[in-house]
NURO-961895 format. One record per residue (C-alpha): x, y, z. Coordinates in steps of 0.001 Angstrom, whole numbers. Each point is the difference from the previous one (the first is absolute). Example, Ala and Ser with C-alpha at 12.3 -4.5 7.8 and 13.67 -1.06 7.14 Angstrom:
<sites>
<site east="12300" north="-4500" up="7800"/>
<site east="1370" north="3440" up="-660"/>
</sites>
This chain:
<sites>
<site east="0" north="0" up="0"/>
<site east="1343" north="3391" up="-983"/>
<site east="304" north="2892" up="2445"/>
<site east="-582" north="2524" up="-2768"/>
<site east="-3179" north="2024" up="88"/>
<site east="-2217" north="-550" up="-3026"/>
<site east="-2546" north="2478" up="-1308"/>
<site east="-2763" north="-2523" up="794"/>
<site east="950" north="317" up="3673"/>
<site east="-879" north="3701" up="169"/>
<site east="-3344" north="1515" up="1002"/>
<site east="-767" north="3570" up="952"/>
<site east="-2486" north="478" up="2840"/>
<site east="-1260" north="3556" up="158"/>
<site east="-2290" north="1308" up="2747"/>
<site east="-1978" north="3127" up="-725"/>
<site east="-2378" north="2551" up="1394"/>
<site east="-1034" north="2952" up="-2170"/>
<site east="3191" north="224" up="-2032"/>
<site east="-1205" north="-788" up="-3521"/>
<site east="2475" north="2367" up="-1656"/>
<site east="2944" north="-1891" up="1483"/>
<site east="-1493" north="-3439" up="-645"/>
<site east="-252" north="787" up="-3697"/>
<site east="3605" north="1167" up="-66"/>
<site east="1105" north="-3071" up="1957"/>
<site east="-1868" north="-2412" up="-2285"/>
<site east="1480" north="1560" up="-3137"/>
<site east="3517" north="-82" up="1456"/>
<site east="-292" north="-3647" up="1039"/>
<site east="-1384" north="-1080" up="-3359"/>
<site east="2729" north="1874" up="-1860"/>
<site east="2758" north="-1860" up="1826"/>
<site east="-1740" north="-3273" up="949"/>
<site east="-2824" north="-732" up="-2445"/>
<site east="-637" north="-3544" up="1271"/>
<site east="2" north="276" up="3796"/>
<site east="-3059" north="-104" up="2249"/>
<site east="-1312" north="3292" up="1361"/>
<site east="-2276" north="-375" up="3021"/>
<site east="-1937" north="2986" up="1317"/>
<site east="-1719" north="460" up="3330"/>
<site east="-2407" north="2928" up="212"/>
<site east="-871" north="1349" up="3434"/>
<site east="-3441" north="1499" up="-651"/>
<site east="1098" north="2706" up="-2468"/>
<site east="-2533" north="2499" up="-1267"/>
<site east="2027" north="1584" up="-2830"/>
<site east="-623" north="-2577" up="-2741"/>
<site east="2860" north="-2253" up="1070"/>
<site east="-2167" north="-3103" up="303"/>
<site east="-1605" north="531" up="-3410"/>
<site east="3430" north="440" up="-1579"/>
<site east="1250" north="-3169" up="1708"/>
<site east="-2981" north="-1937" up="-1344"/>
<site east="780" north="1265" up="-3498"/>
<site east="3590" north="-1200" up="358"/>
<site east="-1247" north="-3425" up="1150"/>
<site east="-2206" north="-264" up="-3099"/>
<site east="2739" north="1097" up="-2408"/>
<site east="3149" north="-1520" up="1479"/>
<site east="-20" north="-3727" up="811"/>
<site east="2848" north="450" up="2475"/>
<site east="-1800" north="2484" up="2272"/>
<site east="-2012" north="-836" up="3093"/>
<site east="-1873" north="2392" up="2254"/>
<site east="-1686" north="-257" up="3375"/>
<site east="-1886" north="2615" up="1976"/>
<site east="-737" north="780" up="3600"/>
<site east="-3550" north="1337" up="-47"/>
<site east="345" north="2488" up="2800"/>
<site east="-428" north="220" up="3722"/>
<site east="-1727" north="-2957" up="1599"/>
</sites>
């Protein structure tokens, strides 16, 4: 078994709350350098369109996952 890191071993996990502008920038930067890695988002009850944007990414990029915390219990 090799000790070298392979691109298939990399995933980006990105938490978010109301920072859509930076998520878009982050997604574009990751895809430019690593087009085939997993990008996993966690939205913490954003109200700025973040969740809708994440859902669009999930529909259009097979290597994106998104989960959401629905707010205070």
